[in-house]
N, C-alpha and C positions, 0 to 999 in steps of 0.2 A: 663358798663355804671353806672354812679353814680345815685342812686335812691334818687332824691331830687325834690324840687318844680320845678326846671328848666326843668326837663324831664317829669313832670307829666301832664297828659291830663286834670287835673282839675285846672290848674293854669290859671290865667287871668292877663294880663299886663295892668296896668293903664297908663294914658297919660304921667305921669312923669317917667315911666319906672319901677315902683315898681311892684313886683309880689305879687299877693294875691291868696289864696286858695279859690276856689268856694264851697268847702264842709266844710269850717270853721276851718281848721287846722291852729293853730297859729304858730307852729314850722316850721322852714325852713329845718328841717331834714326829714328823711324818716318817713312817718306815715302809718297807716294801710289802708288809702284810696288811696295810691299811685298807679297809673296805667300809663303804658308807653304811651306817645303820639303816635298817628297813624303815624305821619311823621317819627318818630324815628324807629318805628317798621318796616317800609318798606325801611329804608335807605339802599342803595346799592342793592336793590332787586326789580327791575322794574317789576311790575305786576306778582310777584311770580317767576320770572326767575332770577337765579343768573348769574351775568355777568362772563364769563370765561376770562382767560388771552388771549385766541385766539381772542375772540370778541373785547376786549379792544385794542389789537394790530391792529386788522383790522380797527377799528375806528380811531386810531391814524394815521395809514398809509393813510386812506382816507383824513383825515383833513390835513395831511402834503402835500399830492398831491394837494389838493384844494388851500392851501396857496401859494404853489410854482408855480401854473399854471398861465399863462397869462390871462386865462378866469376869474379867481377870481378877478383880478384887474378891469376888465371890468364889471363883473356882480355885485361884491360888497357884495355878501351874501353867506353864507355857506349853504350846503344842510341840510335839516331837519334830525334830528337824527333818526326819525321813518323810513324815506326813506332808510337810511344807514342800519338800523337794518333789514328791509325787504330784502335788497340786500344781506346782510350777510347770513340770513337764507336760501335764495334761493341758494347761492353759496355752503352752507353746504349740502343741499339736492342733489345738482348735483354731489358731491364727493362720495356719498354712493349709 
């Protein structure tokens, strides 16, 4: 990850799209105040759990079945991801 104003938690974006530093740094390079934004720190890591390939394949399979089912056309909405995650965790517990 590039350590610059774009990824710093101290940046603020003005209405015109300009980034400014809230701790007073004038440079747009890495400074001693740089800290990673919380959103970037948790990227790909939902609530401290790393997504496994098996889980991602499971979600992909569920979404594929939803899109190809006739129920999807009538219902018009996909299931919530938290519901799918619970279902996956339950199915894992049954296997062991």
